[in-house]
DOMARVO-844592 format. One line per field, with one value per residue: residue number from 1; chain; x, y, z of N, C-alpha, C in turn. Coordinates in steps of 0.05 Angstrom, whole numbers. Layout:
resi (NUM,...)
chain (A,...)
n_u (X,...)
n_v (Y,...)
n_w (Z,...)
ca_u (X,...)
ca_v (Y,...)
ca_w (Z,...)
c_u (X,...)
c_v (Y,...)
c_w (Z,...)
//
This chain:
resi (1,2,3,4,5,6,7,8,9,10,11,12,13,14,15,16,17,18,19,20,21,22,23,24,25,26,27,28,29,30,31,32,33,34,35,36,37,38,39,40,41,42,43,44,45,46,47,48,49,50,51,52,53,54,55,56,57,58,59,60,61,62,63,64,65,66,67,68,69,70,71,72,73,74,75,76,77,78,79,80,81,82,83,84,85,86,87,88,89,90,91,92,93,94,95,96,97,98,99,100,101,102,103,104,105,106,107,108,109,110,111,112,113,114,115,116,117,118,119,120,121,122,123,124,125,126,127,128,129,130,131,132,133,134,135,136,137,138,139,140,141,142,143,144,145,146,147,148,149,150,151,152,153,154,155,156,157,158,159,160,161,162,163,164,165,166,167,168,169,170,171,172,173,174,175,176,177,178,179,180,181,182,183,184,185,186,187,188,189,190,191,192,193,194,195,196,197,198,199,200,201,202,203,204,205,206,207,208,209,210,211,212,213,214,215,216,217,218,219,220,221,222,223,224,225,226,227,228,229,230,231,232,233,234,235,236,237,238,239,240,241,242,243,244,245,246,247,248,249,250,251,252,253,254,255,256,257,258,259,260,261,262,263,264,265,266,267,268,269,270,271,272,273,274,275,276,277,278,279,280,281,282,283,284,285,286,287,288,289,290,291,292,293,294,295,296,297,298,299,300,301,302,303,304,305,306,307,308,309,310,311,312,313,314,315,316,317,318,319,320,321,322,323,324,325,326,327,328,329,330,331,332,333,334,335,336,337,338,339,340,341,342,343,344,345,346,347,348,349,350,351,352,353,354,355,356,357,358,359,360,361,362,363,364,365,366,367,368,369,370,371,372,373,374,375,376,377,378,379,380,381,382,383,384,385,386,387,388,389,390,391,392,393,394,395,396,397,398,399,400,401,402,403,404,405,406,407,408,409,410,411,412)
chain (A,A,A,A,A,A,A,A,A,A,A,A,A,A,A,A,A,A,A,A,A,A,A,A,A,A,A,A,A,A,A,A,A,A,A,A,A,A,A,A,A,A,A,A,A,A,A,A,A,A,A,A,A,A,A,A,A,A,A,A,A,A,A,A,A,A,A,A,A,A,A,A,A,A,A,A,A,A,A,A,A,A,A,A,A,A,A,A,A,A,A,A,A,A,A,A,A,A,A,A,A,A,A,A,A,A,A,A,A,A,A,A,A,A,A,A,A,A,A,A,A,A,A,A,A,A,A,A,A,A,A,A,A,A,A,A,A,A,A,A,A,A,A,A,A,A,A,A,A,A,A,A,A,A,A,A,A,A,A,A,A,A,A,A,A,A,A,A,A,A,A,A,A,A,A,A,A,A,A,A,A,A,A,A,A,A,A,A,A,A,A,A,A,A,A,A,A,A,A,A,A,A,A,A,A,A,A,A,A,A,A,A,A,A,A,A,A,A,A,A,A,A,A,A,A,A,A,A,A,A,A,A,A,A,A,A,A,A,A,A,A,A,A,A,A,A,A,A,A,A,A,A,A,A,A,A,A,A,A,A,A,A,A,A,A,A,A,A,A,A,A,A,A,A,A,A,A,A,A,A,A,A,A,A,A,A,A,A,A,A,A,A,A,A,A,A,A,A,A,A,A,A,A,A,A,A,A,A,A,A,A,A,A,A,A,A,A,A,A,A,A,A,A,A,A,A,A,A,A,A,A,A,A,A,A,A,A,A,A,A,A,A,A,A,A,A,A,A,A,A,A,A,A,A,A,A,A,A,A,A,A,A,A,A,A,A,A,A,A,A,A,A,A,A,A,A,A,A,A,A,A,A,A,A,A,A,A,A,A,A,A,A,A,A,A,A,A,A,A,A,A,A,A,A,A,A,A,A,A,A,A,A)
n_u (479,550,591,647,717,776,831,854,917,928,885,905,951,931,907,945,991,1052,1089,1142,1200,1227,1287,1317,1320,1309,1273,1234,1213,1193,1155,1118,1095,1032,1010,1023,1029,1049,1103,1121,1124,1165,1206,1213,1233,1285,1315,1354,1331,1331,1335,1287,1250,1250,1227,1178,1155,1125,1108,1112,1055,1037,988,969,986,958,906,903,907,865,825,826,811,762,729,673,656,615,598,584,543,539,581,627,687,730,783,818,838,893,923,942,948,991,1012,1027,1049,1059,1032,1036,1004,961,993,1053,1128,1142,1176,1236,1275,1347,1344,1383,1399,1361,1362,1411,1416,1373,1355,1367,1345,1294,1280,1295,1255,1209,1217,1214,1158,1135,1121,1125,1185,1202,1256,1286,1308,1336,1362,1399,1424,1448,1423,1436,1455,1404,1379,1411,1394,1344,1335,1299,1253,1201,1227,1220,1230,1239,1237,1267,1269,1329,1363,1411,1400,1426,1440,1393,1376,1411,1404,1356,1371,1406,1372,1336,1373,1383,1339,1292,1222,1184,1173,1168,1153,1167,1121,1112,1150,1179,1207,1234,1192,1176,1203,1193,1211,1255,1291,1288,1316,1365,1374,1413,1455,1518,1499,1500,1536,1521,1514,1461,1448,1485,1470,1419,1432,1461,1427,1423,1463,1467,1447,1482,1534,1519,1518,1568,1597,1591,1588,1602,1552,1517,1488,1470,1461,1473,1524,1534,1528,1520,1492,1427,1367,1324,1360,1390,1352,1330,1374,1385,1334,1287,1256,1233,1211,1168,1119,1150,1195,1172,1158,1207,1229,1189,1200,1248,1246,1236,1195,1139,1105,1091,1057,1079,1052,1001,949,904,839,838,892,900,863,896,944,927,904,956,976,1000,1020,1002,978,999,961,978,1003,1057,1064,1050,1089,1109,1070,1035,967,949,909,870,893,859,810,801,809,755,732,774,786,735,735,782,794,794,830,878,920,906,934,948,979,1001,986,973,970,949,920,867,859,884,852,804,821,827,772,747,765,822,878,924,967,1015,1065,1100,1120,1101,1135,1185,1184,1181,1230,1266,1251,1269,1308,1316,1284,1245,1219,1196,1163,1127,1104,1079,1040,1008,989,959,921,896,876,843,805,782,754,720,689,667,687,723,765,804,778,725,714,682,656,611,618,647,640,658,666,659,693,711,681,679,666,619,635,625)
n_v (4093,4090,4038,4016,3996,3965,3989,3952,3928,3914,3942,3995,3996,4000,4048,4084,4106,4121,4172,4164,4194,4247,4261,4293,4352,4393,4365,4355,4409,4421,4378,4392,4439,4458,4495,4549,4592,4575,4558,4607,4628,4599,4613,4666,4662,4638,4669,4726,4794,4835,4805,4771,4809,4831,4788,4784,4838,4895,4945,5014,5031,4977,4963,4943,4889,4872,4879,4843,4790,4797,4791,4738,4716,4734,4700,4659,4594,4547,4484,4427,4368,4293,4274,4231,4234,4205,4198,4253,4293,4335,4354,4393,4428,4480,4534,4500,4453,4404,4405,4381,4401,4455,4502,4540,4551,4622,4676,4700,4747,4755,4711,4671,4698,4694,4639,4597,4556,4570,4583,4535,4498,4511,4496,4445,4422,4437,4408,4353,4351,4359,4405,4474,4516,4583,4624,4686,4749,4775,4733,4693,4650,4615,4614,4566,4528,4527,4498,4449,4434,4421,4379,4359,4374,4431,4493,4563,4629,4695,4764,4825,4888,4917,4977,4975,4944,4901,4867,4845,4821,4779,4748,4723,4697,4656,4631,4607,4572,4538,4510,4529,4538,4577,4647,4704,4762,4821,4876,4914,4945,4999,5030,5023,5003,5033,5005,5002,4976,4953,5000,5019,4976,4979,4945,4914,4893,4870,4847,4898,4910,4928,4951,4940,4903,4858,4848,4829,4783,4745,4712,4674,4638,4597,4616,4654,4621,4587,4630,4648,4610,4589,4598,4664,4714,4739,4769,4726,4740,4798,4842,4886,4893,4920,4964,4991,4953,4985,5023,4987,4965,5011,5031,4992,4977,5007,5061,5075,5032,4998,4979,4970,4945,4899,4876,4865,4825,4784,4771,4748,4705,4634,4610,4601,4662,4700,4756,4790,4821,4851,4896,4919,4915,4936,4938,4880,4869,4895,4867,4815,4827,4837,4786,4758,4696,4686,4723,4747,4764,4809,4844,4849,4826,4864,4895,4939,4985,5019,5006,4986,4952,4893,4832,4782,4799,4824,4781,4749,4786,4791,4744,4735,4770,4761,4712,4667,4674,4682,4651,4656,4674,4682,4712,4737,4742,4690,4642,4593,4529,4530,4584,4578,4543,4571,4614,4581,4561,4611,4618,4625,4598,4579,4588,4625,4618,4655,4683,4640,4599,4620,4624,4570,4556,4591,4568,4514,4501,4461,4418,4451,4479,4430,4422,4463,4459,4409,4419,4460,4424,4387,4420,4438,4390,4371,4415,4416,4362,4372,4410,4377,4365,4330,4342,4390,4415,4410,4452,4514,4582,4581,4553,4594,4656,4719,4761,4827,4877,4927,4972,5008,5074,5102,5127,5195)
n_w (7044,7034,7010,7035,7030,7043,7004,6944,6930,6876,6848,6861,6832,6782,6779,6793,6754,6742,6702,6659,6671,6628,6606,6575,6567,6526,6496,6534,6544,6493,6485,6525,6508,6476,6446,6398,6425,6471,6456,6442,6495,6515,6480,6491,6538,6530,6491,6482,6493,6447,6403,6407,6411,6360,6329,6355,6351,6317,6275,6295,6337,6333,6317,6270,6274,6321,6304,6263,6287,6323,6285,6268,6317,6325,6290,6277,6274,6236,6238,6203,6208,6222,6184,6154,6184,6196,6168,6145,6092,6082,6044,5987,5924,5901,5865,5825,5848,5897,5967,6031,6068,6086,6091,6090,6108,6120,6087,6127,6157,6181,6206,6233,6273,6309,6329,6323,6283,6242,6175,6156,6194,6190,6131,6131,6167,6138,6088,6114,6129,6081,6062,6030,6032,6043,6029,6050,6023,6058,6085,6127,6108,6051,5985,5960,6000,6030,5989,5995,6044,6039,5993,5961,5969,5967,5951,5958,5937,5965,5943,5944,5914,5901,5908,5874,5819,5799,5838,5854,5806,5798,5845,5833,5788,5813,5847,5808,5784,5824,5828,5853,5857,5857,5859,5906,5892,5927,5947,5988,6010,6003,6035,6101,6156,6218,6266,6329,6371,6367,6358,6408,6435,6408,6368,6321,6259,6255,6325,6373,6432,6497,6568,6581,6544,6557,6614,6602,6571,6607,6636,6597,6576,6538,6486,6476,6471,6428,6391,6392,6377,6330,6255,6227,6240,6184,6126,6073,6025,6020,6016,6055,6123,6168,6217,6240,6232,6205,6182,6148,6113,6091,6061,6028,6001,5945,5938,5887,5864,5814,5764,5718,5739,5758,5707,5685,5721,5714,5662,5672,5704,5707,5732,5777,5793,5845,5880,5933,5989,5977,5991,5973,5939,5890,5872,5874,5828,5785,5787,5772,5725,5698,5700,5733,5775,5828,5887,5952,6001,6050,6103,6118,6167,6200,6205,6171,6147,6198,6221,6173,6126,6143,6128,6128,6128,6079,6046,6028,5991,5952,5933,5909,5869,5838,5843,5802,5769,5789,5842,5909,5968,6041,6095,6158,6226,6236,6280,6296,6278,6266,6245,6198,6174,6174,6135,6084,6081,6067,6018,6006,5974,5999,6058,6097,6149,6197,6247,6278,6265,6277,6335,6346,6329,6362,6409,6407,6363,6305,6325,6352,6305,6280,6320,6319,6264,6275,6319,6292,6248,6279,6299,6249,6229,6271,6273,6222,6226,6267,6240,6205,6151,6106,6073,6041,6001,6015,6051,6058,6045,6079,6123,6155,6194,6192,6248,6261,6291,6281,6243,6179,6168,6130,6066,6041)
ca_u (508,571,602,675,732,804,842,870,943,923,871,919,973,918,902,970,1011,1073,1099,1170,1215,1241,1314,1324,1306,1294,1244,1212,1200,1178,1132,1099,1082,1008,1000,1045,1036,1064,1126,1131,1132,1192,1224,1223,1251,1307,1329,1357,1308,1332,1327,1261,1230,1251,1208,1152,1144,1115,1113,1098,1037,1033,958,964,986,937,883,903,905,837,808,825,798,733,719,659,654,593,601,565,540,536,600,649,711,754,802,812,861,900,939,936,964,990,1033,1037,1065,1040,1041,1022,989,954,1013,1083,1140,1144,1208,1239,1305,1365,1339,1402,1405,1340,1374,1436,1406,1365,1339,1371,1324,1265,1283,1296,1232,1193,1220,1204,1133,1123,1108,1142,1195,1209,1276,1285,1329,1351,1363,1424,1436,1449,1404,1450,1453,1378,1374,1422,1383,1319,1339,1277,1224,1198,1237,1211,1248,1226,1253,1266,1284,1345,1371,1428,1386,1439,1441,1367,1374,1438,1390,1338,1388,1418,1347,1330,1393,1383,1313,1268,1201,1166,1188,1152,1163,1150,1120,1105,1174,1197,1223,1225,1172,1187,1199,1202,1222,1286,1300,1295,1331,1387,1378,1429,1469,1520,1495,1516,1536,1514,1511,1435,1450,1503,1458,1398,1446,1475,1413,1421,1487,1470,1443,1511,1549,1514,1524,1598,1617,1580,1597,1594,1523,1515,1468,1478,1457,1480,1555,1538,1516,1528,1471,1403,1345,1317,1381,1399,1330,1332,1402,1381,1309,1287,1229,1222,1202,1147,1112,1170,1211,1158,1162,1233,1230,1172,1218,1273,1242,1224,1178,1112,1111,1069,1062,1072,1044,983,934,875,827,845,921,893,856,916,960,908,908,982,984,1017,1006,988,981,995,950,998,1015,1085,1063,1045,1120,1115,1053,1016,939,943,885,873,891,839,785,805,807,735,731,796,777,708,746,804,803,789,848,906,917,903,947,947,995,1001,970,964,979,934,913,841,860,892,827,787,831,821,747,743,778,854,896,949,974,1045,1066,1128,1123,1100,1161,1207,1177,1190,1262,1280,1246,1286,1319,1301,1259,1224,1208,1183,1140,1110,1091,1063,1020,991,977,940,898,884,861,822,783,766,740,697,673,656,697,745,784,806,758,696,713,670,648,589,638,659,631,680,652,673,693,716,667,687,647,613,645,606)
ca_v (4092,4089,4020,4023,3976,3968,3991,3929,3938,3914,3968,4021,3994,4006,4079,4102,4098,4139,4179,4159,4218,4253,4273,4306,4382,4407,4348,4359,4435,4422,4365,4408,4463,4450,4513,4567,4613,4561,4559,4637,4635,4586,4627,4689,4657,4630,4683,4751,4813,4844,4783,4761,4831,4830,4770,4787,4862,4900,4973,5035,5021,4952,4957,4923,4859,4860,4871,4816,4768,4796,4784,4709,4710,4738,4680,4640,4569,4531,4457,4402,4342,4266,4269,4215,4245,4189,4208,4278,4299,4363,4361,4415,4437,4512,4547,4480,4432,4392,4411,4359,4419,4485,4522,4536,4575,4644,4684,4715,4759,4754,4683,4657,4710,4683,4616,4589,4538,4588,4575,4506,4483,4516,4483,4416,4416,4441,4385,4331,4354,4360,4434,4492,4536,4605,4641,4713,4761,4785,4709,4686,4622,4620,4596,4542,4519,4519,4478,4429,4424,4411,4378,4343,4388,4454,4514,4589,4651,4724,4779,4853,4899,4934,5004,4963,4927,4875,4847,4829,4801,4756,4730,4708,4675,4636,4617,4592,4552,4521,4496,4538,4538,4602,4672,4721,4791,4837,4905,4928,4951,5016,5038,5005,5012,5045,4985,5018,4954,4950,5024,5019,4956,4982,4925,4916,4871,4850,4861,4919,4902,4949,4939,4929,4877,4842,4842,4812,4756,4734,4687,4657,4631,4579,4628,4665,4598,4581,4651,4653,4584,4580,4614,4694,4721,4760,4766,4706,4754,4822,4847,4901,4883,4943,4982,4978,4940,5006,5035,4967,4966,5040,5031,4967,4984,5024,5072,5076,5008,5001,4955,4962,4924,4870,4863,4854,4801,4765,4760,4731,4681,4613,4595,4616,4686,4709,4783,4792,4847,4864,4902,4933,4903,4950,4925,4853,4868,4903,4842,4794,4833,4833,4758,4739,4667,4686,4744,4742,4784,4810,4869,4848,4816,4887,4908,4966,5010,5011,5013,4973,4935,4862,4809,4763,4814,4828,4757,4743,4802,4789,4716,4742,4783,4753,4681,4650,4684,4679,4635,4680,4667,4698,4713,4759,4735,4667,4628,4570,4516,4543,4609,4568,4531,4597,4628,4561,4563,4637,4618,4623,4571,4572,4610,4621,4625,4667,4684,4615,4582,4628,4619,4546,4561,4599,4551,4487,4496,4447,4406,4467,4482,4407,4423,4481,4445,4386,4434,4469,4407,4374,4437,4438,4367,4374,4435,4404,4342,4383,4424,4358,4367,4311,4352,4422,4424,4413,4478,4534,4602,4574,4547,4617,4681,4740,4779,4851,4898,4958,4978,5031,5099,5104,5151,5210)
ca_w (7054,7013,7022,7038,7031,7041,6976,6941,6915,6846,6837,6865,6814,6758,6779,6796,6731,6741,6682,6660,6669,6606,6616,6548,6574,6503,6488,6553,6539,6474,6492,6539,6490,6464,6426,6390,6448,6495,6441,6448,6523,6519,6463,6506,6562,6521,6475,6487,6488,6427,6382,6409,6403,6333,6316,6366,6351,6292,6268,6307,6361,6331,6313,6247,6282,6342,6293,6248,6307,6334,6264,6271,6345,6318,6273,6284,6259,6231,6235,6191,6226,6210,6165,6159,6186,6206,6161,6132,6071,6088,6019,5969,5903,5902,5847,5807,5860,5921,5992,6047,6088,6069,6096,6089,6123,6108,6088,6147,6157,6203,6220,6243,6301,6329,6339,6303,6263,6226,6156,6154,6210,6173,6108,6137,6177,6116,6072,6125,6128,6056,6056,6015,6052,6032,6040,6046,6016,6080,6100,6135,6097,6024,5966,5954,6024,6037,5975,6005,6069,6028,5968,5947,5978,5948,5961,5946,5944,5967,5929,5947,5890,5908,5888,5858,5812,5792,5862,5853,5784,5807,5860,5816,5771,5831,5855,5784,5780,5848,5825,5870,5840,5863,5868,5914,5891,5949,5942,6011,6028,5987,6058,6128,6177,6244,6284,6353,6395,6354,6363,6436,6442,6394,6350,6296,6252,6278,6348,6387,6458,6515,6589,6582,6528,6572,6632,6588,6566,6631,6648,6573,6564,6516,6460,6470,6466,6398,6375,6389,6365,6299,6233,6232,6227,6163,6107,6053,5994,6015,6026,6078,6142,6191,6220,6250,6214,6190,6165,6125,6094,6073,6047,6005,5983,5927,5933,5859,5851,5794,5748,5698,5753,5759,5678,5682,5738,5699,5640,5679,5723,5695,5752,5780,5804,5862,5893,5967,6006,5965,6013,5965,5923,5863,5863,5866,5803,5770,5781,5760,5694,5692,5691,5754,5780,5851,5902,5975,6023,6075,6110,6121,6195,6215,6207,6153,6154,6222,6213,6148,6120,6152,6102,6127,6121,6054,6030,6012,5968,5932,5919,5895,5842,5817,5851,5781,5753,5805,5866,5929,5994,6060,6120,6181,6250,6237,6305,6304,6256,6260,6233,6169,6162,6164,6107,6066,6080,6056,5992,6008,5966,6015,6078,6103,6175,6203,6273,6290,6256,6290,6361,6353,6322,6384,6434,6405,6341,6286,6335,6357,6283,6278,6337,6308,6246,6288,6333,6271,6236,6292,6300,6225,6228,6293,6263,6198,6233,6283,6221,6184,6125,6107,6054,6041,5981,6024,6065,6041,6062,6098,6148,6175,6195,6200,6265,6255,6312,6267,6218,6171,6172,6102,6054,6027)
c_u (525,586,634,690,763,816,857,896,939,907,882,940,956,913,926,990,1032,1089,1129,1180,1225,1266,1327,1309,1292,1267,1224,1199,1178,1151,1108,1082,1061,999,1025,1047,1051,1100,1139,1142,1163,1214,1234,1238,1282,1327,1328,1339,1305,1326,1299,1240,1231,1233,1184,1139,1136,1123,1099,1083,1033,1008,954,965,967,913,882,896,874,817,804,809,772,721,696,652,627,595,576,567,540,550,620,674,734,779,802,844,868,919,928,954,968,1019,1046,1051,1043,1050,1025,999,983,973,1040,1098,1151,1173,1212,1269,1317,1356,1359,1408,1379,1350,1392,1430,1389,1347,1345,1352,1300,1263,1281,1271,1211,1194,1211,1177,1121,1113,1129,1160,1205,1233,1277,1309,1346,1358,1394,1439,1434,1428,1415,1450,1425,1371,1387,1411,1352,1318,1318,1248,1218,1210,1225,1233,1231,1242,1246,1276,1302,1351,1392,1414,1402,1444,1414,1368,1392,1422,1369,1350,1393,1389,1339,1346,1391,1356,1292,1249,1180,1179,1163,1164,1149,1150,1113,1129,1190,1214,1218,1207,1190,1182,1213,1220,1252,1301,1310,1312,1361,1397,1396,1444,1498,1510,1509,1512,1534,1511,1483,1432,1465,1484,1431,1411,1456,1457,1411,1446,1488,1460,1472,1534,1545,1526,1552,1613,1606,1589,1588,1569,1526,1498,1483,1474,1463,1511,1552,1518,1512,1505,1446,1385,1333,1335,1391,1374,1332,1353,1398,1359,1308,1258,1218,1211,1175,1142,1131,1187,1199,1155,1185,1240,1215,1188,1240,1266,1228,1198,1150,1121,1088,1077,1058,1070,1021,962,907,866,833,875,914,885,879,935,950,910,933,986,1003,1001,993,992,979,986,964,999,1042,1087,1059,1071,1125,1091,1032,988,935,922,889,877,868,810,783,800,781,730,748,792,758,717,764,813,806,814,880,899,922,914,943,969,988,980,961,981,968,923,884,842,864,866,803,797,822,790,734,753,808,863,913,953,1007,1046,1097,1136,1120,1124,1184,1207,1188,1221,1275,1269,1261,1298,1305,1281,1237,1208,1188,1156,1120,1090,1068,1036,999,974,956,917,883,868,837,798,769,748,716,678,654,664,727,768,783,784,728,700,702,660,629,600,642,642,652,666,672,674,697,703,674,661,643,626,621,602)
c_v (4080,4062,4022,3997,3982,3968,3969,3937,3936,3935,3987,4020,4005,4039,4096,4093,4124,4145,4176,4186,4224,4272,4292,4337,4392,4391,4353,4387,4432,4400,4380,4431,4449,4469,4531,4584,4600,4562,4589,4634,4619,4604,4653,4685,4651,4648,4719,4774,4823,4830,4774,4782,4835,4812,4778,4814,4867,4934,4992,5027,4993,4943,4941,4896,4854,4861,4848,4792,4770,4789,4749,4698,4716,4720,4663,4619,4563,4504,4442,4378,4313,4264,4249,4228,4229,4192,4235,4279,4331,4373,4382,4418,4466,4517,4519,4454,4427,4404,4395,4374,4445,4504,4516,4554,4596,4657,4702,4723,4755,4729,4670,4671,4700,4655,4605,4576,4547,4576,4543,4488,4486,4499,4453,4410,4414,4412,4354,4329,4357,4385,4455,4509,4559,4621,4672,4724,4771,4755,4707,4659,4625,4603,4569,4524,4510,4497,4450,4416,4414,4404,4364,4357,4416,4474,4543,4613,4681,4743,4808,4863,4920,4957,4991,4936,4897,4857,4833,4808,4775,4736,4709,4691,4657,4622,4597,4568,4528,4504,4506,4546,4560,4625,4693,4748,4807,4866,4923,4944,4975,5028,5020,5019,5021,5024,4993,5003,4953,4973,5022,4996,4960,4958,4929,4894,4883,4864,4878,4912,4925,4935,4925,4898,4852,4827,4819,4785,4738,4706,4669,4652,4616,4592,4644,4643,4594,4603,4654,4632,4572,4603,4642,4693,4743,4752,4747,4723,4785,4824,4869,4893,4901,4964,4976,4967,4963,5016,5010,4967,4990,5040,5011,4973,5006,5033,5078,5055,5014,4974,4950,4943,4897,4859,4852,4822,4778,4753,4742,4705,4663,4601,4606,4642,4696,4737,4783,4815,4866,4873,4917,4914,4912,4938,4899,4853,4873,4884,4818,4802,4835,4807,4743,4713,4669,4713,4733,4765,4786,4837,4871,4839,4841,4906,4932,4985,4999,5021,5005,4959,4907,4847,4793,4778,4822,4807,4747,4761,4799,4764,4718,4754,4776,4721,4663,4654,4678,4663,4656,4663,4690,4693,4735,4749,4711,4650,4602,4556,4525,4567,4602,4556,4557,4610,4608,4561,4585,4639,4621,4595,4561,4598,4602,4631,4636,4667,4657,4597,4593,4627,4594,4545,4569,4580,4523,4488,4478,4429,4421,4471,4455,4411,4439,4466,4420,4400,4444,4449,4391,4395,4442,4415,4368,4395,4427,4378,4354,4402,4403,4360,4348,4315,4378,4432,4427,4437,4499,4557,4602,4562,4568,4642,4700,4760,4802,4868,4929,4959,5004,5049,5100,5128,5167,5204)
c_w (7034,7027,7017,7041,7033,7012,6970,6925,6885,6831,6835,6838,6785,6756,6785,6774,6732,6715,6684,6653,6640,6612,6597,6560,6552,6491,6511,6550,6519,6472,6507,6529,6475,6446,6416,6411,6470,6477,6447,6472,6530,6503,6478,6531,6555,6501,6490,6477,6457,6402,6385,6404,6375,6317,6324,6358,6320,6294,6287,6333,6358,6328,6292,6257,6299,6324,6275,6265,6318,6310,6266,6293,6340,6296,6286,6262,6254,6223,6221,6209,6208,6187,6170,6157,6197,6199,6145,6116,6072,6060,6002,5947,5902,5884,5834,5819,5883,5946,6008,6063,6078,6080,6093,6107,6108,6105,6111,6147,6180,6221,6238,6274,6323,6342,6313,6277,6237,6205,6148,6168,6195,6151,6113,6146,6155,6098,6084,6126,6104,6052,6046,6044,6036,6042,6031,6033,6032,6097,6108,6129,6065,6007,5962,5980,6035,6013,5979,6031,6061,6003,5949,5956,5959,5963,5944,5952,5944,5961,5934,5926,5901,5890,5869,5843,5803,5813,5861,5829,5790,5824,5849,5800,5789,5839,5833,5779,5801,5846,5848,5850,5835,5871,5877,5916,5912,5943,5961,6027,6011,6008,6081,6144,6200,6265,6313,6373,6388,6359,6390,6446,6429,6380,6326,6290,6242,6306,6359,6419,6475,6543,6594,6566,6544,6596,6623,6580,6587,6636,6620,6559,6540,6488,6455,6462,6440,6383,6373,6376,6340,6281,6238,6225,6207,6143,6085,6028,5996,6027,6055,6099,6170,6194,6234,6228,6192,6172,6142,6108,6079,6055,6022,5988,5968,5930,5909,5844,5834,5784,5729,5710,5755,5730,5678,5694,5721,5676,5646,5693,5709,5708,5752,5798,5819,5876,5918,5973,5993,5990,6001,5945,5892,5855,5861,5838,5781,5762,5770,5724,5682,5687,5712,5763,5809,5862,5934,5992,6046,6077,6122,6155,6210,6218,6188,6159,6176,6211,6184,6147,6133,6132,6102,6124,6091,6035,6016,5988,5944,5918,5903,5870,5826,5823,5829,5766,5762,5830,5890,5954,6017,6082,6136,6201,6252,6260,6311,6275,6245,6247,6201,6160,6151,6139,6085,6060,6059,6027,5985,5994,5984,6037,6085,6134,6181,6230,6285,6289,6274,6318,6368,6348,6350,6410,6432,6380,6322,6300,6345,6330,6275,6294,6330,6288,6253,6304,6312,6254,6253,6298,6272,6221,6249,6283,6239,6208,6250,6262,6202,6156,6124,6087,6052,6021,5990,6048,6047,6062,6084,6124,6171,6171,6207,6222,6263,6277,6301,6242,6206,6168,6138,6089,6038,5995)
//
């Protein structure tokens, strides 16, 4: 028999603790977001479809992006036991400088269209967290304004080689003068990929209004208020801003880009030089022989060649072949701190996050980017502790198995 009694008021008070209501709507939303997927849900609700799909989408059937994310979902971890992990050290050194975490913010184009604070929010949040921020050639904030937003942090610049080479050369000089310490020379964009969501949405710079656009905007007046009451949206580094994304890229990029261009930029740039968009082991070897400081395994977030190689799957072979000569980093598909840990364990020196950052930006501006970094940091720390590693150096390939769904057919 269970002995019953009349509830005592003092005991009820201990059991029933009412949570103080959060009156700040933005903070309430962001605090409730526990994962990057949660931030994505908020971003989708608060951002017009064309802008959201530009961030969320990829090329053609979006197979490259889905496969990249599946590769991380197919990771199996192997934890060590009885290790002192009361405190873990997430800091690292990459391209000759420090980072408090094994990830930085990737270069993204059209960023102020996602949310008007744009790169200023990203650079400021990165500086506060002690991680690098990378500005895109197609950014909507100038090199100098990013430096002002992150005056004491590490700023990197991502370079496209333009048809008019003098534009690219001038950007290199400006980034060097502003104290940017690393240049990412991008090699996977001789032409624009077929980003079908953008075409279907009529996405362009500046945005083109249609009945569908207006109807989609009606439930999101805050976005339009920000868009219409802040400085004109335009590229900070390019003078031409009219047309669809594909038209702008095709007009600006040069399909004749070659190793000769890389040589010129190497001679111009005084800092560290990394190559962004490496997708084969042979190209990694060539670049190591060339003498670059780093390579970024990337298929451009699945936004260029659909069915491209999965960067995470390439990682072990590339590290084995060239990891002693160059620093190997990874992007594409990273939406969880566990993804970052898996990359580091398999030999990556660093990782970059793009969509995760933009989801946070769309969800809540600068505070949303801070929340993105906080979520990823918590996941990195928790995963390291559960694996029994108290520093990044203790993460090894023994901690990770890459489960493979798509196995290549042997070549004759």
